[in-house]
C-alpha positions as MATLAB code, in Angstrom:
seq = 'MHDDDMSYAVRAMRQSQPLVHCLTNMVAAPLSANALLAAGASPAMVDNPHEARATAAAADAVLINLGTPQEETVEAMREAVAGALDAGTPWVLDPIGAGTLPWRSEVALELLELGSPAIIRGNASEILGLAGGEGGRGVDSRHRAEDVMDEAARLATRYGTVVAVSGEVDHLTDGEEIVRLANGSPLLTQVSGAGCALGALMAACAASGAGPLAAAAAGTAMLTVAADRAAEGARGPGSFAAALLDQLALLSPETLAGEVRRS';
ca = [
      39.346   72.542  -49.600;
      40.931   73.852  -52.782;
      42.815   71.773  -55.418;
      45.520   74.822  -55.046;
      45.818   73.687  -51.095;
      46.820   70.263  -52.256;
      49.331   71.666  -54.847;
      50.670   73.810  -52.257;
      51.335   70.620  -49.587;
      53.506   69.067  -52.297;
      55.468   71.784  -53.299;
      56.107   72.516  -49.728;
      56.879   68.774  -48.692;
      59.420   68.667  -51.454;
      61.279   72.013  -50.600;
      61.814   70.874  -47.216;
      62.448   67.287  -47.560;
      61.231   66.307  -44.687;
      62.403   62.869  -42.322;
      59.389   60.764  -42.047;
      59.794   58.258  -39.187;
      57.790   54.975  -40.091;
      56.842   52.320  -37.645;
      55.425   50.155  -40.193;
      55.018   46.398  -40.993;
      57.821   44.218  -42.668;
      55.835   43.549  -45.839;
      55.252   47.303  -46.493;
      58.622   48.994  -45.449;
      60.444   48.851  -48.429;
      57.721   50.093  -50.551;
      56.824   53.065  -48.047;
      60.646   54.116  -47.979;
      61.239   54.019  -51.788;
      57.784   55.898  -52.250;
      59.077   58.483  -49.691;
      62.383   59.062  -51.370;
      60.531   59.074  -54.492;
      58.033   61.446  -53.432;
      61.238   64.380  -52.278;
      61.258   62.918  -48.484;
      63.547   60.943  -46.057;
      62.362   57.901  -44.618;
      63.840   56.589  -41.197;
      62.530   53.355  -40.355;
      63.236   52.833  -36.328;
      61.022   50.716  -34.665;
      62.437   49.513  -31.533;
      61.376   51.089  -28.174;
      64.995   52.258  -27.373;
      65.328   54.754  -29.985;
      61.652   55.063  -31.080;
      61.250   58.195  -28.977;
      64.147   60.376  -29.934;
      64.013   59.592  -33.339;
      60.488   60.707  -33.577;
      60.826   64.090  -31.575;
      63.724   64.785  -34.175;
      61.652   63.679  -37.330;
      59.303   66.255  -39.245;
      56.178   63.395  -39.046;
      55.527   59.853  -37.755;
      53.771   57.212  -39.544;
      52.298   54.646  -37.221;
      51.251   51.384  -38.999;
      49.793   48.359  -37.232;
      50.145   45.657  -40.139;
      52.670   43.375  -38.122;
      52.728   44.247  -34.666;
      54.838   42.571  -32.371;
      55.188   43.512  -28.730;
      58.557   44.946  -28.832;
      57.452   47.499  -31.980;
      54.230   48.015  -29.819;
      55.984   49.564  -27.339;
      58.185   51.580  -29.968;
      54.871   52.849  -31.095;
      53.750   53.949  -27.826;
      57.592   55.934  -27.538;
      57.094   57.246  -31.143;
      53.806   58.762  -30.246;
      55.233   60.223  -26.840;
      57.950   61.732  -28.730;
      56.218   63.205  -31.451;
      53.518   64.743  -29.270;
      56.193   66.116  -26.976;
      57.933   67.640  -30.203;
      54.465   68.901  -31.585;
      55.612   66.757  -34.443;
      52.235   65.186  -36.255;
      51.619   61.479  -36.669;
      49.631   59.566  -38.760;
      47.787   56.361  -37.743;
      47.175   53.453  -40.287;
      45.105   51.041  -37.924;
      45.324   47.852  -40.599;
      43.063   44.820  -39.116;
      41.215   47.309  -36.679;
      37.874   45.568  -35.724;
      38.680   42.121  -37.255;
      41.436   41.141  -34.754;
      41.381   42.285  -31.233;
      44.501   42.894  -29.659;
      45.827   44.957  -32.500;
      42.071   47.055  -32.438;
      43.092   47.401  -28.259;
      46.430   48.843  -29.385;
      45.097   51.343  -32.008;
      42.457   52.815  -29.525;
      45.164   52.879  -26.971;
      47.580   55.190  -29.201;
      44.755   57.279  -30.233;
      43.817   57.885  -26.285;
      47.706   59.234  -25.858;
      46.987   61.998  -27.981;
      45.072   63.012  -31.347;
      47.306   62.237  -34.614;
      46.767   64.369  -37.446;
      45.373   61.948  -39.843;
      43.823   58.607  -39.738;
      44.034   56.351  -42.739;
      42.494   53.328  -43.571;
      39.874   51.489  -45.673;
      36.343   51.065  -44.622;
      35.845   48.326  -42.775;
      38.822   49.579  -40.807;
      37.583   52.986  -40.118;
      34.451   51.137  -38.790;
      35.985   48.612  -36.952;
      38.115   51.688  -35.131;
      34.682   53.026  -34.564;
      33.587   49.868  -33.009;
      31.778   48.134  -35.640;
      32.940   44.997  -37.281;
      36.081   45.023  -39.531;
      36.848   42.858  -42.448;
      39.226   40.213  -43.755;
      42.694   41.288  -42.713;
      43.700   44.046  -45.153;
      40.382   43.265  -47.359;
      37.562   45.835  -46.735;
      33.808   44.430  -46.962;
      32.531   47.611  -46.794;
      32.704   50.897  -49.067;
      33.878   54.078  -48.307;
      30.830   56.070  -48.498;
      28.787   54.051  -46.426;
      31.144   54.675  -43.360;
      31.534   58.509  -43.644;
      29.003   59.128  -40.323;
      31.726   56.931  -38.671;
      34.458   58.444  -40.097;
      33.147   61.939  -39.214;
      32.444   60.889  -35.747;
      36.062   59.919  -35.333;
      37.288   63.124  -36.580;
      35.417   65.244  -34.508;
      36.160   62.997  -31.212;
      39.780   62.786  -31.763;
      40.118   66.258  -34.001;
      41.903   64.678  -36.464;
      41.188   64.023  -40.240;
      39.793   60.487  -41.472;
      40.811   59.593  -44.605;
      39.250   56.193  -45.905;
      40.720   54.550  -49.244;
      38.279   52.640  -51.713;
      37.555   52.959  -55.583;
      36.877   56.923  -54.456;
      38.653   58.080  -51.354;
      36.567   59.985  -49.077;
      38.580   62.291  -46.707;
      36.660   64.015  -43.602;
      37.865   66.567  -40.805;
      34.126   66.126  -39.135;
      32.806   68.805  -41.236;
      34.016   68.795  -44.985;
      34.088   65.581  -47.129;
      36.951   65.738  -49.995;
      35.991   62.909  -52.942;
      39.212   61.838  -54.827;
      38.693   59.485  -58.009;
      41.744   58.778  -59.198;
      43.587   55.527  -58.602;
      44.143   52.411  -60.610;
      42.679   48.466  -60.222;
      46.425   47.652  -60.035;
      47.226   49.191  -56.754;
      45.658   46.240  -54.986;
      47.631   43.970  -56.837;
      51.074   45.702  -55.109;
      51.715   44.619  -51.627;
      51.892   47.636  -49.106;
      50.663   50.585  -51.649;
      47.850   51.654  -48.933;
      51.170   51.524  -46.234;
      52.908   53.825  -48.733;
      50.142   55.956  -48.885;
      50.077   56.178  -45.196;
      53.818   57.745  -45.121;
      52.771   59.932  -47.848;
      50.420   61.747  -46.199;
      52.522   62.208  -43.104;
      55.284   63.820  -45.468;
      52.764   66.402  -46.722;
      51.304   66.623  -43.504;
      54.871   68.012  -42.261;
      54.650   70.719  -44.856;
      52.456   73.248  -42.947;
      49.591   72.537  -44.824;
      46.639   71.408  -42.797;
      45.870   67.913  -42.366;
      42.993   67.672  -44.559;
      45.126   69.368  -47.192;
      47.805   67.043  -46.342;
      45.742   64.008  -46.563;
      44.331   64.860  -49.715;
      47.556   65.307  -51.090;
      49.344   62.173  -50.412;
      46.252   60.549  -51.547;
      46.496   62.746  -55.033;
      50.238   61.852  -55.299;
      49.644   58.008  -55.212;
      46.558   57.887  -57.139;
      47.777   60.441  -59.937;
      50.802   58.719  -59.978;
      49.169   54.852  -60.270;
      46.809   56.260  -63.282;
      50.240   57.198  -65.244;
      52.244   54.240  -64.165;
      49.124   51.748  -65.052;
      49.367   53.329  -68.734;
      52.633   51.598  -69.809;
      52.380   48.654  -67.132;
      52.614   45.041  -68.134;
      51.128   43.641  -64.734;
      51.753   44.499  -61.160;
      55.472   43.881  -61.270;
      56.443   46.761  -63.574;
      53.589   48.977  -61.996;
      55.530   48.860  -59.248;
      58.656   49.984  -60.743;
      56.648   52.757  -62.962;
      54.661   54.028  -59.671;
      57.888   55.129  -57.775;
      58.928   56.723  -61.423;
      55.793   58.281  -61.347;
      55.837   59.837  -57.969;
      59.118   61.218  -58.619;
      58.201   62.662  -61.953;
      54.710   64.013  -60.598;
      54.975   67.895  -60.258;
      52.286   70.144  -58.082;
      50.770   71.502  -61.421;
      50.423   67.986  -62.983;
      48.463   67.066  -60.070;
      46.226   69.866  -59.893;
      45.531   69.182  -63.742;
      45.017   65.478  -63.361;
      43.386   64.731  -59.909;
      39.724   64.439  -60.044;
      37.251   65.385  -57.687;
      34.010   62.726  -57.388;
];
């Protein structure tokens, strides 16, 4: 995969302004919606089972995020995945807490068995937990991305998907190729919902027509390059969060290609 593939995904996403249906957690919803708007997409935050299937079928991409699952929202997730699969709409799974909390781990695996997502995005412990290992502590990873790539590749191959493992260096794989991206500020870890917003950006890029690996890399590069730029003038997490949205809006495909760092 070339840097030009990431630039293409961002350019095509902005031209099409995709509708991204987000079933995400209560902590992350505002930042995810604002990040999508800043990036050039449109969010729909419909998480009830009565409307989720229809919304997913009408959307250009779907994000399923297991951050704060409830019985009703999990049923909505099932409906949304079914609607996305019926419509041929790409969907992204963010299995927050997989391997740590049994119920949500079971839900994540159940959703995967309904039909393969375009992208699975998580930290190293969540990906390990989804593969059957021991997860981390809540949203915190106890493992490094580079240490779980065998498990990530097996997941990618089993479900015909791309697995994106977030970390100090982000690792992405389709089971064969591995892409390593090394942008990103430590301030991202001090803003609640930044990783969840990353899943939303990946979903938006998956709607661009670019392949899933390019879409996952483009979403990662958008957030992390914008974070690098936002951190330059930030005084702390609050000003950084606001600047992050500004930089997402200002980021051009050309700037992304020039500033993304491979590892």
